VOGU-3710 file (C-alpha; in Angstrom, 3 decimals, decimal comma):
1> xxxxxxxxxx> -2,999/76,477/-25,652  -4,409/72,923/-25,506  -0,885/71,491/-25,821  0,300/73,614/-22,851  -2,571/72,370/-20,666  -1,864/68,755/-21,646  1,851/69,161/-20,883  1,093/70,809/-17,517  -1,352/68,023/-16,640  1,207/65,335/-17,492
11> xxxxxxxxxx> 3,843/67,112/-15,419  1,437/67,393/-12,461  0,570/63,695/-12,672  4,241/62,709/-12,770  4,978/65,024/-9,827  2,134/63,602/-7,713  3,104/60,019/-8,596  6,693/60,748/-7,580  5,526/62,117/-4,221  3,562/58,950/-3,510
21> xxxxxxxxxx> 6,393/56,641/-4,567  9,070/58,381/-2,486  9,937/56,914/0,863  12,468/57,462/3,552  13,761/54,794/5,932  15,328/55,297/9,331  16,367/53,190/12,300  15,342/54,700/15,614  16,740/52,221/18,090  18,919/49,110/18,169
31> xxxxxxxxxx> 19,578/47,004/21,266  21,188/43,628/21,931  21,358/41,223/24,870  24,200/38,830/25,730  25,093/36,595/22,790  25,415/32,898/23,724  28,478/30,812/22,876  26,323/28,094/21,287  24,325/29,631/18,439  22,706/26,667/16,706
41> xxxxxxxxxx> 19,021/27,674/16,746  18,334/31,195/15,532  15,032/33,000/15,056  13,751/36,210/13,495  10,333/37,706/14,254  8,808/41,099/13,583  5,706/43,180/14,150  4,584/46,236/12,231  1,989/48,961/12,192  0,858/51,438/9,550
51> xxxxxxxxxx> 0,146/54,951/10,819  -1,839/57,380/8,672  -1,331/61,147/8,997  0,967/60,671/12,007  -1,953/59,641/14,275  -0,637/56,820/16,469  -2,891/56,260/19,455  -1,122/53,302/21,073  1,842/50,974/20,789  0,001/47,747/21,569
61> xxxxxxxxxx> 1,398/46,025/18,484  4,731/45,712/20,338  3,105/43,328/22,850  2,795/40,734/20,074  6,592/40,675/19,703  7,010/39,014/23,114  4,546/36,269/22,186  6,259/35,696/18,841  9,658/35,358/20,542  8,162/32,922/23,059
71> xxxxxxxxxx> 6,611/30,863/20,258  9,886/30,843/18,297  11,664/29,102/21,206  9,183/26,641/22,718  10,642/25,090/25,872  13,885/26,989/25,384  15,379/30,291/26,475  15,661/33,189/23,993  18,933/35,076/24,296  21,272/37,187/22,171
81> xxxxxxxxxx> 18,255/39,192/21,089  18,902/42,067/18,682  15,956/44,431/18,296  15,576/47,101/15,626  12,917/49,821/15,490  12,593/50,960/11,879  10,340/53,585/10,308  9,460/53,773/6,626  7,928/57,159/5,811  5,821/57,794/2,752
91> xxxxxxxxxx> 4,025/61,056/1,980  1,306/60,816/4,673  1,803/57,239/5,856  4,391/55,776/8,221  5,133/52,087/8,641  6,837/51,137/11,891  8,582/47,763/11,965  10,151/46,262/15,076  12,306/43,200/14,350  13,892/40,840/16,877
101> xxxxxxxxxx> 16,527/38,267/15,975  18,174/35,965/18,464  19,048/32,450/19,510  17,171/29,677/21,283  19,268/27,869/23,900  18,306/25,094/26,317  16,849/26,375/29,578  18,995/25,884/32,668  16,927/23,711/35,007  18,280/23,854/38,550
//
């Protein structure tokens, strides 16, 4: 009887550990702007947020992406921007990651 309880306990622990280690990844949205002919200076920035039990009260973390893009191209124009909205789902936790890659080109001063 004691051996059966020990085996059941080990199985339960392995099952629970497997649940916590499983994850699923998905891409919700991808968008791209016009890609420049001259692609010398590239950048890649991202922002992320962890959401517990599917309670997401705001999307303010996205606002930081604009500032990061601006800081990646000081005095230049960011173009050819590819954005990806990815979600990594664990048992009760979601991690949202928005990544932007693009190119810095000289600003046209007229």
